[in-house]
N, C-alpha and C positions, 0 to 999 in steps of 0.2 A: 434503463435507458427505453423510455417508453414513448411511443408515437401510436395513436391509435388503439392502445390497448394491448400492444405486444412488445416483447423485449426478450432477454435471454437470447435464444439462438437465432431469433428475428430482429435483433438490434438493427436500427436503421443504419444508412449509409452515413448520416451526420455522427451517429453514435461510434462508428468505426473510425472514422476519421479523428474524432476525438481521443479515442484509445490510442491511435499511432501518434498524435500530437503530443500527448502526455506520457509516452512510453520512457519511463525512468532510465531504462539502459542506454537509450541513444541520447537522451538529455546530459547524463553524465559524460558519456563518451565525448561530447562536444566540450567540455570544460578544459580550461589550459591545465596541462600537467597531468591529467587524467586519461586513463584508457580502460576500456572494458573488454574483456576477452570471454566468449561463450564457453561454459564448461560442457564436454561431450559425456554423456553419461552412458551412451549406447543402450537405451532402455526405450521402452515404447511410452513413455509419458510424453504428452505433447508440449507441456509447459519446459520452459528453459531456465538454466542459472547462468549468473554472469559472475565473475570476478572483478573486482574495483582495483585498480592500481593508480596511486599517485606517485609520479617520478618512480616508476618500477618497484614501489613498496605495495605489498597487499595490504588494503584499508578496508575491504568490506565486500559483501556479497549482495547481489540482486537476485530475487526470486519471485516466482508467483505460484499460487494456487498450491497444489499438493507437495511442492518441491520445498515449502517451508517446514514441513512435517518431516522431510528428509534431512533438513537442517538440525530441527530438534533432535532428531535420532542421532545425528553425529555429534551434538554436546551431551547426549546420554539422558535425554528426556524423552518420556512416554506421554502422549497426549491423553492426561487423565480426565481433561473436561468431557462432557457428555456429549459433544458435539464436535465434528471437524468442519472448519470453515475452509473458504478458499478464497484468501485475500487476493486482491487484485495484483498487487505488487507488494514486495517487503524488501527493505533495505536493511541489512546489517551492517552497522558500523563497528568495526572492530577495536577501533581506537578509542571511542567513547562508550562501548559495552552497551550499545542502544540499538534495539529491534523497532524499526519503522514500519508499522503497518498501514499500506495505502489502500484505501477504496475510494474508487471512481463512479461518478454518477454524471451523465449526461441527461438532461432532460429538455423537451420542448413543451410538454404540458404538466400540470401538476397530476399526481397520480401516486400510487404506493410507495415511490420513494420519499415523500414526506414521512410515512411512518417508519421507515427503514432507517433514516439519519437518526432518530432519537434512540435507536440501538446502539449506535456506536460507543458511546461512553461504558455500556456494559460489555461490550466485545474487548473493548480497552483493558478493562479489569481483568476479564477473564484470561487474556493473553498475559497479563503481567502477572496473575497468579500462576500461570504455567511457567513462565521464565523466571520467577522467583525460586522455582526449585532446581535451578541449574546449578551445577558446584560453583560456578563463577556467575551470579545471577545478571541478568541483562534489565535495564530499564525499556521500557516500553512506551513509544510515541504513537499515537494514532492518528491519521492524517486523512482528511476528507477532501479529495480534488472534485471540483464541480465545473460546468460551463458557467457561462455569463446568466443564463437562466436563473440562477439561485441568486443573482444581486438583487433581485427583487426584494422589495420591503416586507413582503409577508413571510420572508425565511428569518426575519430578525430574531424573532422569539426561539425559534429552533436552533439558531446559531449561538445565542446566548447560553441556552441549555448545554450544546455540545462544548463550547468553550469552559464552561465551569465543570464539565466531566473531562476535560484534559484533552479534547480533541481539537488538533489544530486544523483549520479550514484554508484552503487554498483554491482561489477560482481563477481557471484559466492557465495557471502557471505555477511552477514549482519555486519555492524559496530555498535554492538549494544550500545556503548557510544553515538553514534550520536541521538540515540532515548532515551538518558537520563537513560538508563540502564547500570549497573556496576557491 
């Protein structure tokens, strides 16, 4: 989320709005027959987890950043990868045994995000390698959510590469059926 060469903690107002507008837990909670409930961990982590219910049946979990590693621990996995990432959002669909890693990028100008995009395929493979070690393995889907800026023709090559690496691209909105939510 770069504007004038700043990102991270200096994310622009537009980027913060994009993050809010694409908050997965809020979008799922608006779906008919679905309900999202926050989990209270009573710890100091600032990120949150949510349980997802359809017709009062637990069907999944939404988490972000370090909470994903709590989930890995819950299913008996230690992160053996050499790096620990902080995914923007993760949705675990218990019905389909699929972990959806969501990375969001909001841009107003070209910048370092152009190079970051091409790393998503490798991240997907590393996450899959990790989740293959679970007693009951999970499939991994990697999702890139971006704003309208990425509809420009000069992203065509990057998106072709991402699709070839098994990365799903969603611009401005989520395709909830892709996540097994309907």
